[in-house]
C-alpha positions as CSV (number, residue, x, y, z in Angstrom):
1,M,-0.8,36.4,13.0
2,S,-3.3,38.2,15.3
3,D,-6.3,36.0,14.4
4,K,-4.8,32.5,14.6
5,E,-8.1,30.9,15.6
6,G,-9.9,32.5,12.6
7,F,-7.2,31.2,10.3
8,V,-7.5,27.6,11.7
9,A,-11.3,27.8,11.3
10,L,-10.9,28.8,7.6
11,L,-8.2,26.2,7.1
12,N,-10.5,23.4,8.3
13,K,-13.3,24.7,6.1
14,Y,-10.9,24.8,3.1
15,V,-9.7,21.2,3.7
16,T,-13.2,19.8,4.0
17,G,-14.5,21.8,1.1
18,N,-17.1,23.7,3.2
19,I,-15.7,27.2,2.5
20,T,-17.6,30.0,0.8
21,A,-16.0,32.1,-2.0
22,E,-15.5,35.1,0.4
23,E,-14.0,32.9,3.1
24,E,-11.7,31.3,0.5
25,K,-10.5,34.7,-0.7
26,L,-9.8,35.7,2.9
27,F,-8.0,32.5,3.7
28,L,-5.7,32.6,0.7
29,S,-4.8,36.2,1.4
30,M,-3.9,35.2,5.0
31,V,-1.7,32.5,3.6
32,Q,0.1,35.0,1.4
33,E,0.4,37.6,4.1
34,H,1.7,35.3,6.9
35,A,3.9,32.9,4.9
36,S,7.0,33.9,6.9
37,D,5.2,34.1,10.3
38,P,6.0,31.3,12.8
39,A,2.4,31.5,13.9
40,L,1.4,29.9,10.6
41,E,3.3,26.8,11.6
42,E,1.4,26.7,14.9
43,A,-1.9,27.2,13.1
44,L,-1.2,24.4,10.7
45,W,-0.2,22.1,13.6
46,E,-3.5,22.9,15.5
47,S,-5.5,22.0,12.4
48,Y,-3.5,18.8,12.1
49,Q,-4.2,17.9,15.7
50,Q,-8.0,18.6,15.3
51,S,-8.3,16.7,12.0
52,A,-5.9,13.7,12.1
53,D,-6.4,10.6,14.2
54,L,-2.8,9.7,14.4
55,E,-0.2,8.6,16.9
56,F,1.5,11.5,18.7
57,W,4.5,12.9,16.8
58,S,7.5,14.1,18.8
59,D,8.3,17.8,18.9
60,D,11.5,17.3,16.8
61,Y,9.5,15.4,14.2
62,R,6.8,18.0,14.1
63,K,9.4,20.8,13.6
64,A,11.1,18.8,10.8
65,F,7.8,18.6,9.0
66,A,7.2,22.3,9.7
67,G,10.4,23.0,7.9
68,K,9.3,21.1,4.9
69,I,6.0,23.0,5.0
70,M,7.6,26.4,4.9
71,Q,9.9,25.3,2.1
72,R,6.8,24.4,0.2
73,I,5.1,27.7,0.8
74,H,7.9,30.1,0.1
75,P,8.5,29.1,-3.6
76,T,4.8,29.4,-4.1
77,I,4.4,33.1,-3.2
78,K,7.9,34.4,-4.1
79,E,8.5,35.5,-7.7
80,E,11.3,37.6,-9.2
81,K,11.8,40.7,-7.2
82,G,9.7,43.6,-8.3
83,T,7.2,41.5,-10.2
84,V,3.6,42.0,-9.4
85,I,1.6,38.8,-9.6
86,P,-2.0,39.1,-10.8
87,M,-4.4,37.7,-8.3
88,R,-5.9,35.2,-10.8
89,R,-2.4,33.8,-11.4
90,R,-1.3,33.8,-7.8
91,F,-4.2,32.3,-5.9
92,P,-4.5,28.9,-7.7
93,R,-0.8,28.3,-6.9
94,I,-1.3,29.3,-3.3
95,A,-4.4,27.2,-3.1
96,V,-2.5,24.1,-4.2
97,A,0.3,25.0,-1.8
98,A,-2.2,25.3,1.1
99,A,-3.4,21.9,0.3
100,V,0.1,20.6,0.3
101,L,0.9,22.2,3.6
102,V,-1.9,20.4,5.4
103,L,-1.1,17.2,3.5
104,L,2.5,17.4,4.7
105,A,1.4,18.1,8.2
106,A,-1.3,15.5,8.6
107,G,-0.2,13.0,5.9
108,A,-2.6,11.2,3.7
109,Y,-4.8,10.3,6.6
110,L,-6.9,13.2,5.4
111,W,-7.0,11.7,1.9
112,L,-10.8,11.4,1.6
113,Q,-11.0,15.1,2.3
114,F,-8.3,16.0,0.0
115,R,-9.8,14.2,-2.9
116,N,-12.3,17.1,-3.2
117,V,-9.9,19.9,-2.5
118,S,-7.9,20.2,-5.7
119,R,-9.0,23.3,-7.6
120,D,-7.3,22.2,-10.8
121,P,-9.1,19.1,-12.3
122,V,-6.9,16.3,-13.4
123,A,-7.5,15.3,-17.0
124,M,-7.5,11.5,-17.5
125,H,-9.2,10.3,-20.6
126,N,-8.7,6.6,-19.6
127,D,-9.1,6.5,-15.8
128,L,-8.4,3.1,-14.3
129,P,-10.4,1.4,-11.4
130,P,-8.7,-0.1,-8.3
131,G,-8.0,-3.8,-8.0
132,K,-10.6,-6.3,-6.8
133,D,-11.0,-10.0,-5.9
134,G,-10.0,-12.4,-8.6
135,A,-7.5,-15.2,-9.4
136,V,-6.6,-17.9,-11.9
137,L,-6.4,-21.5,-10.8
138,T,-4.1,-23.8,-12.8
139,L,-4.9,-27.5,-12.4
140,S,-2.4,-30.3,-12.5
141,D,-3.2,-31.0,-16.1
142,G,-2.5,-27.4,-17.1
143,R,-6.1,-26.3,-17.4
144,K,-6.7,-22.7,-16.2
145,M,-9.8,-21.4,-14.5
146,V,-10.6,-17.7,-14.1
147,L,-12.1,-17.8,-10.6
148,D,-13.8,-14.4,-10.6
149,S,-15.9,-15.5,-13.6
150,L,-17.2,-18.6,-12.0
151,R,-20.3,-19.2,-9.8
152,N,-20.3,-20.7,-6.3
153,G,-20.0,-24.5,-6.2
154,M,-17.5,-27.2,-7.0
155,V,-15.3,-26.0,-9.8
156,A,-13.0,-29.1,-10.2
157,K,-12.0,-32.4,-8.6
158,E,-8.3,-33.6,-8.4
159,S,-6.8,-36.5,-6.5
160,N,-10.3,-37.2,-5.0
161,A,-10.3,-33.7,-3.5
162,E,-13.2,-31.4,-4.3
163,I,-12.3,-27.8,-5.1
164,M,-15.1,-25.5,-3.9
165,L,-15.6,-21.8,-4.7
166,T,-17.7,-19.9,-2.1
167,D,-18.1,-16.1,-2.2
168,G,-14.7,-15.3,-3.5
169,K,-12.8,-18.0,-1.5
170,L,-11.4,-21.3,-2.8
171,S,-11.3,-24.3,-0.5
172,Y,-10.4,-28.0,-0.7
173,T,-12.3,-31.0,0.7
174,S,-10.4,-34.3,0.7
175,S,-12.0,-37.7,0.6
176,E,-11.1,-40.4,3.2
177,Q,-9.3,-42.3,0.4
178,P,-7.2,-39.8,-1.5
179,A,-5.6,-40.9,-4.8
180,E,-2.1,-42.4,-4.7
181,E,-0.6,-39.7,-6.9
182,I,-0.8,-36.2,-5.4
183,A,-1.8,-33.4,-7.8
184,Y,-0.5,-29.8,-7.4
185,N,-2.4,-26.7,-8.1
186,I,-1.3,-23.1,-8.6
187,M,-3.3,-20.1,-7.7
188,S,-2.1,-16.9,-9.2
189,T,-3.4,-13.3,-8.9
190,P,-2.6,-11.0,-11.9
191,K,-2.0,-7.3,-11.3
192,G,-5.1,-5.7,-10.0
193,R,-6.5,-8.9,-8.3
194,Q,-6.3,-10.5,-4.8
195,F,-7.9,-13.7,-3.5
196,Q,-8.4,-16.0,-0.5
197,L,-7.6,-19.7,-0.3
198,V,-8.2,-22.4,2.2
199,L,-5.7,-25.1,1.9
200,P,-6.5,-28.9,2.3
201,D,-5.4,-28.8,6.0
202,G,-7.6,-25.8,6.8
203,S,-4.9,-23.2,6.7
204,K,-6.0,-19.9,5.3
205,V,-4.1,-17.8,2.8
206,W,-4.7,-14.3,1.6
207,L,-2.9,-13.7,-1.7
208,N,-1.9,-10.2,-2.7
209,A,-1.9,-8.8,-6.3
210,A,0.7,-10.1,-8.8
211,S,1.4,-13.2,-6.6
212,S,1.2,-17.0,-6.9
213,I,1.2,-20.0,-4.6
214,R,1.8,-23.7,-5.6
215,Y,0.5,-26.4,-3.2
216,P,-0.7,-30.0,-3.2
217,V,-4.4,-30.7,-3.2
218,V,-3.7,-33.2,-0.3
219,F,-0.9,-32.9,2.3
220,R,1.0,-36.1,2.9
221,G,4.3,-37.1,4.4
222,K,6.4,-35.4,7.1
223,Q,5.7,-31.8,6.1
224,R,3.3,-29.4,4.4
225,M,5.2,-27.5,1.8
226,V,3.9,-24.6,-0.4
227,E,5.8,-22.4,-2.8
228,L,5.2,-18.6,-2.9
229,E,6.0,-15.8,-5.3
230,G,4.9,-12.3,-4.4
231,E,3.1,-11.7,-1.1
232,A,0.7,-13.6,1.1
233,Y,-0.7,-13.6,4.6
234,F,-1.0,-17.0,6.3
235,E,-3.0,-18.4,9.2
236,I,-1.8,-22.0,9.7
237,A,-3.8,-24.9,11.1
238,A,-1.8,-26.5,13.9
239,D,-0.3,-29.9,13.3
240,A,2.8,-30.7,15.3
241,K,3.4,-33.9,13.4
242,M,3.5,-32.2,10.0
243,P,5.2,-28.8,10.1
244,F,4.2,-26.2,7.6
245,K,6.9,-24.6,5.3
246,V,6.8,-21.8,2.8
247,K,9.4,-21.9,0.1
248,V,10.1,-18.6,-1.7
249,N,12.5,-17.5,-4.5
250,D,16.2,-17.1,-4.0
251,G,16.4,-20.3,-1.8
252,N,14.6,-18.7,1.2
253,E,12.3,-20.8,3.4
254,V,9.9,-20.1,6.2
255,E,9.4,-22.9,8.7
256,V,6.2,-22.4,10.6
257,L,6.3,-23.1,14.3
258,G,3.2,-21.0,15.0
259,T,0.1,-19.7,13.2
260,R,-0.1,-16.2,11.7
261,F,2.5,-14.5,9.5
262,N,3.0,-12.5,6.3
263,V,5.6,-13.1,3.6
264,N,6.6,-10.5,1.0
265,A,8.7,-12.0,-1.7
266,Y,8.1,-9.8,-4.8
267,Y,11.0,-10.2,-7.3
268,N,11.4,-6.4,-7.7
269,E,11.8,-5.6,-4.0
270,S,15.3,-5.5,-2.5
271,N,14.3,-7.7,0.5
272,I,12.3,-10.8,1.2
273,S,10.4,-10.0,4.4
274,T,8.7,-12.4,6.8
275,T,6.6,-10.8,9.6
276,L,5.2,-12.8,12.5
277,L,2.0,-11.9,14.2
278,E,1.4,-14.9,16.4
279,G,3.3,-18.0,17.3
280,S,6.8,-18.6,16.0
281,V,8.6,-19.1,12.7
282,R,12.1,-19.9,11.6
283,V,13.4,-18.1,8.5
284,N,16.2,-19.8,6.6
285,A,18.2,-17.8,4.0
286,G,21.1,-19.7,2.6
287,T,23.3,-20.7,5.6
288,Q,21.7,-18.1,7.9
289,S,18.7,-18.7,10.1
290,V,16.6,-16.7,12.7
291,I,13.6,-17.5,14.8
292,L,11.0,-14.8,15.1
293,K,8.9,-13.8,18.0
294,P,5.5,-12.1,17.6
295,R,5.8,-8.5,16.1
296,Q,9.2,-9.2,14.7
297,Q,10.3,-9.2,11.0
298,A,13.1,-11.0,9.2
299,R,14.5,-9.3,6.1
300,A,16.7,-11.3,3.7
301,D,18.7,-8.9,1.5
302,R,18.9,-10.1,-2.0
303,E,22.2,-8.4,-2.9
304,V,24.4,-8.9,0.1
305,Q,22.9,-12.2,1.2
306,R,22.3,-11.0,4.7
307,L,19.4,-11.9,7.1
308,L,18.3,-9.2,9.5
309,R,15.8,-9.3,12.4
310,D,13.9,-6.2,13.5
311,D,10.7,-5.1,15.2
312,A,7.8,-4.9,12.8
313,D,5.1,-2.3,12.1
314,I,2.2,-4.8,12.0
315,N,-0.4,-2.3,10.8
316,K,1.9,-1.3,7.9
317,V,2.6,-4.9,6.9
318,L,-1.0,-5.9,6.9
319,A,-2.4,-2.7,5.3
320,W,-2.9,-4.5,1.9
321,K,-5.0,-7.2,3.6
322,N,-7.0,-4.7,5.5
323,G,-7.9,-2.6,2.4
324,Y,-5.6,0.3,2.4
325,F,-2.0,1.4,1.5
326,D,0.3,2.5,4.3
327,F,2.9,4.8,2.8
328,N,4.6,6.0,6.0
329,N,8.3,6.8,5.5
330,E,8.2,5.5,1.9
331,G,9.8,7.0,-1.1
332,L,8.1,7.5,-4.5
333,Q,9.5,4.3,-6.2
334,L,8.4,2.0,-3.4
335,M,5.0,3.6,-3.4
336,M,4.7,3.3,-7.2
337,R,5.6,-0.4,-7.2
338,Q,2.6,-1.1,-4.9
339,L,0.4,1.0,-7.2
340,E,1.7,-0.9,-10.3
341,R,0.5,-4.2,-8.8
342,W,-2.9,-3.0,-7.6
343,Y,-3.9,-0.8,-10.6
344,D,-2.3,-3.2,-13.2
345,I,-0.2,-0.4,-14.6
346,N,3.5,0.1,-15.5
347,V,5.3,3.2,-14.2
348,L,8.0,5.0,-16.1
349,Y,10.1,7.9,-15.0
350,E,11.2,10.8,-17.2
351,G,14.2,12.7,-15.9
352,K,15.2,12.8,-12.2
353,I,13.0,10.8,-9.8
354,P,11.4,13.1,-7.3
355,D,13.0,12.8,-3.9
356,I,9.9,12.7,-1.7
357,V,9.2,10.7,1.5
358,F,5.4,10.2,2.0
359,Q,3.5,10.0,5.3
360,G,0.1,8.5,5.7
361,K,-2.5,6.0,4.4
362,M,-4.8,5.7,1.4
363,D,-7.8,3.6,0.7
364,R,-7.2,0.9,-1.9
365,N,-10.6,1.4,-3.4
366,V,-10.0,4.9,-5.0
367,Q,-9.7,5.4,-8.7
368,L,-6.3,6.0,-10.3
369,S,-7.2,9.6,-11.0
370,D,-7.5,10.1,-7.3
371,V,-4.0,8.9,-6.8
372,V,-2.8,11.2,-9.6
373,R,-4.5,14.1,-8.0
374,F,-2.7,13.2,-4.7
375,L,0.6,13.2,-6.5
376,T,-0.1,16.5,-8.2
377,M,-0.4,18.1,-4.8
378,F,3.3,17.3,-4.3
379,G,4.3,19.0,-7.6
380,I,4.7,15.6,-9.3
381,K,3.6,15.7,-13.0
382,T,2.1,12.6,-14.5
383,R,0.4,11.4,-17.6
384,L,-1.4,8.1,-18.4
385,E,-0.8,6.5,-21.7
386,E,-3.0,3.3,-21.9
387,R,-1.8,1.4,-18.9
388,T,1.5,3.2,-18.4
389,L,1.8,6.0,-15.9
390,I,4.6,8.4,-16.7
391,I,6.2,10.4,-13.8
392,S,8.0,13.5,-14.9
393,G,8.7,15.2,-11.6
394,S,8.1,18.8,-10.7
C-alpha cells in the first residue's frame, strides 16, 4: 500500500460518516485491492490509535486482533474462483466488512460513530427504548406502589418511619420512638428499571434492573441485615456496634467491615460476585470465607460450591451504575443477559450460538435498534417478535 496515509484519512472519514461519494468509492476499492497487504493492518491500527481513547494494548494482543480482522475481510472479498462480482453487489458487503474491521480493532468505544455508519438499514417495526429509573415498593401489608408514577413527597408511613420520595430516590426517616414491631419493605426493579434507595441508617443503595432488596424500615438489634436478589451497589454508613450484612441467594452472605462494594447475585449467572471498592468485607459461602481488600472480587461458583478471590476490574463492575455497558472479553450470551434485563426482552437462539468475544463499551441509553445494528456488523442475524429478540447467527 503506497498511500497508507491517504487510506487512513479515508478510513477516518468513513467511520465518522464525513466521506463523500467519490471518496467512499476510492476507499472501498482500496480495501478490496489491499486486503492481503500487511500494510492494511498497520493502517487500521493507526486509525485505532487516533480514534480510540483506550488503555494501551500489547503487541501480541494487537496482532491477535489483526488476525481476526483479516479473517473477517477475506471471506468478504473472495467468491468462487473465476466469478466476477458486480460492483453493486460487492461494495455493500465490503462496506460492512470495513466497519467490522475498525470495530474489531477499536472495540465498541467508537460506538456512537458506528451507529451512523451502517449502509444497510435495520428494519424494526417495534423498536424498544432503553431502561430508565423506576421501581415497585412493597409495604409490610402487601400494598404495592409504583414509584416512577408518584410525585415527590411522603409516599407512606410504617413503624413510625416516614418514607419519602425525592427526585427518583427513596429514603426513610425514623421517629425518636419507633414502633415495637418492625415492618419490612421490599424494593424491586423490573426489567428495564433501576432505582436508588437510602436505608434507615443512611446507607445508600443503587439497585440494578431485575433486582430486589428486602430491609427493615428501622434497624435494631446487633446487626443491620438486608436480603438481595440481582445486583446492587452499596455505600454503607459506618456503625461499629451494628455491622451491616447482605444476605443473597444460595446461602451466601456479605459481612460489611467497610463502606463501598457491589454485589451481583442474579439467579441466571454462574457466579455470585462481590467486589470491594473501599474498606473491607467478609464473604461467606457455605463453609468457606474470604476477606476482601479494595479492588478485589470474591466469586462464589454456584455449581462446584467454590469461593475464589481475584483482582477486580472496577470500571467494568460499576459500568451499569455509571450509565454504560462494559462488554470487554465477554461472549454473546453474557452480553445478551445484560441486555435482557435492561431492555425488558427475552433472547432466544436459533441454531448454533455465535462464538464471538466482544471488546468495548456501549451507552445504556441507546435504542434496541442501535444494539441490533451493532450485532449486524458482526454478521449476527436477529429479529424482534414483540419483546423476544431471536438470534440466528451468521
